[in-house]
N, C-alpha and C positions, 0 to 999 in steps of 0.2 A: 533714171534708166529702166528701158520699158521690158517687159515679162521674153521679146524675141532677142535683145540684147542679153539679157542675162542668160538667156540657156546657151547663146553662142558663146561666151563669154567662159562658160560649164567645159562646154565642148571641147574649146581650144585648149583649156587644162586637160582636160581627161586625154586628147590627141597628145601631147606634150609629154604628161607621164606615160602613154605605151610606147612613143617616140624611145623617151629615155632608156624605158624597160627593154627596148628593140634590139637597143644599140649596146646597152650593157648584156645581154645574151648572146648579140653578136662579136663584142670584146671578148667573151669567154670562151665561145666556139672557137673563134681564132686564137688564142692562147694556147688552149688545148690542142688545138692542129700544130702549133708549134713546139709545144713541150713532145708530142710523140714522133713528130720527125726529128726533131734534135737530139731522142733518146736510139732512134734508128740509125739512123747514121753521123750522129758527132761523137757524142759520149754516152757509153751505158755503163751501169751500175754493175758492180759482181760482190760476189761475196766470197771468199777464199772456202774451200772446205778440204779437208786433210790436211796429212802434215807434209806432203810431197815438197814443198817449199820450206821449209823449217830450214836454217832461222830466219833467212829473208821475210819470209810472210806466215803467217800464224792460223790456223783454224779461225775462224771467223773476222777476220781483218775485213773491211770492205773499201771496195777500190774503185776509180773508175775509170773506162777503158777505153781509149782515143781511138775511135774506128775509120776518121777519115785517113790520117799518115800515109797508112801503108797503099793509099789509093795512087799519091802522086811520090811518093820515096820508096825504096826499099827498105826490109826491118836489117840491122843489125847486128851483131852476134854481142851478147850482152843485155837486149834488149828483153824483158819480160812479157808475155805473150798469152793472150786467153783465145780458145779454139774448141770449136767441138769437136768432141771425142771422137776416136775411131770407132770403126763397127763394131769392132771385138770387145769394146768397152762396153757392155751393154747396160742400161738405165743409169748412166753416169751423165754427171752434168759438167759443164765445160769444164775443159783444163786449164790449168795456170802454170806454166814452165817457162825455163829460160831458153834463148838460141844459144845455143854449141856451136855449131857450126853453117855456113852462108853457103847458096849454091857453084860448083867450082871446086869448094874443096872435100877432100877426103877427111874421113874421121871413123877413130877408132875407138874401141873401150877395151881395154884389158886390165880385169883386176880391179884395180882401185884407181885406175888411172885411163887419162883423156888423152888422144893423139889427134892432132888435126895436122893435115899432110905428115903424117910421121914426124912431128915435132910434140913433146910432151907439154902437156896443156898444166900451168901451177894456177890452183884453185884453193889459196889458201882458206877463202870462206868459206867451204864447204867442211861442217864438221863430222858426216856420215860417210863412212866409207862404202864403196858397192863392188859388190862378189859379182854384178850380173856383167857380162862382156859381151860385146856388141862387134862382129865382123869388121873390117874395113869395108866403109861404104863413101861411093863418090856422088855427091850429091849432083843432081840434074839441076837444067834449070828450073826456078821457083821452088826448088826442096830447100825444106829450113831442118837439122835436127836442134831436136829440143831435149832438152832435161830440166827434171825438177833441182833445186839446191838439195834436198836430202835424196842422195843417191841410194841411199838403202832400203828405201820404200816406195821412190817414185817409179810410177807406173807410165815409161816417156819412149821416145825415139828406139831404145835398144830393143824392148817388146814387138813394135808394130812400125819401125820406120820411118821415115821424113814425112814431113807436113809438107803440103804444099801451102804456096802464097796466101791462093784463093780460099783457105780453108779457115785462115789467120781471121778471126773477127777484129784485134787489135792489141794494139799494146795500152801496158800499164802505165797510167798517164799519174794518178793521184791517191795516195793511200788519204782515205779520210777517218777513217776507224783504225786502231785506236788513237782518240785524240792526242797523247803524248807519240804519237808516232807519225804526224801527218808529215807527207814530202811530196815532192813532186819527181817523177819519175825512181822511185825507190827501188832499191837495190841496183840500179843498173851502177852509177857511181861505183858502191863499192868493188862489184865485180871487178870493173876495169882498172881499179885500184889496187886489187889484188890477184889479179892475173898474171 
């Protein structure tokens, strides 16, 4: 083999290595872009903070929020949703609450009872009574009345009014932590069964 052939062979080897390296960087970059887009538009992690959703969710629970469903369908009563806090809640992180009433429904909270369309709602799963009242409100288009399951301490629609659909980041799809409580749509089945 001549010296020229040897050099040519070495150059080809180097080019092949460079091409593999370029491909691995491109693959990594494409994967990174996919992960970022997936997190922004499909599923987002959320860490539960506080006790407003006791006993359904505890402080420190880790959940994944489905950010895409509400683009194609409307939220339902019983859904557990995550949204940015109202302007009145300074320095607060995202809230996690339960939808109690949907557009077109009237909602009123009297002492320890919630009324939807003047009918008392049975909420057996709620352990903490509330003394916070809310006058009757007729929800407009795209308005949702949300409350925490721990009514005694929850800062929710009783204080600052309904949440508009566009403000909802999404619904809780999966609880990932604690590991012994992993569940899909945690708290929704229990709410519907105990209503």
